Structure formats: C-alpha cells, structure tokens
C-alpha angles and dihedrals in degrees: 000000000000112000125189132179125199121186133187123188092347121138120243092244092054091047092053092045092051094047091048092049091050095047095043102042117004103048090062091059091047096049092049090060094043098051095108096087098288097095098087094047097044121112118201120192127185121192116186124181134174116219104205095189093057095030091231138127118227118200122187121187128194129189123185116193126164105315095338127097113194123189134182136177134201131186127193143134088250120063095216092049091050090050092048092051093050093043094050089050091051092049089051091053091048092051091051090050092050091048091051090051092049094047092058 
C-alpha cells in the first residue's frame, strides 16, 4: 500500500503523533479490510490542515482501490479527533463497498 501524508500549518509534535497513531493502530484496521488482493494496489492519502481563524483542524482522507475512489473528511479542535472522525467514515465506506461486492 502506498501511504502519503500532507500537512499544512501543523506543528512537528502533532505530525509525529498523528503518524504514530496511524502506524500503531489505524493501519491494522485498514489492512484487515483490504486483504482480498487490493492491499498492494491501494493508495492512501492524508491531508491535514490547521485553520487558524476558526481554530479547527481539517483532515481529509483518500483511498484509491481498484476502480473506487473513497474520500472522507473530519473537523475538530483536536487533530487526533479530526483524524479519527475521518478514518471511521472511510472505514464505513470501505465496509459498504466490500458488502456490495460480496452480495453480487
């Protein structure tokens, strides 16, 4: 799986914390759902941005697998919470996609 992180106006400590959280906890959930041959071809993109005016973190996630392009977004005053919201949304979309494939 190809994984990319993009950050704008995010402190170094927050970057490291988010990357560690993803690599320690979240990647396991993602790889379990992508075990059916899509893991090597998958592309995961994380965009995180801090909006100073609104004092909010915006996290956008993208996952490209086969012919499907999934996106999710999370907003919160805490970077990890924003990431968790977006990631849970993305996992839900991936589960729906897997269920549709298995029902056919």
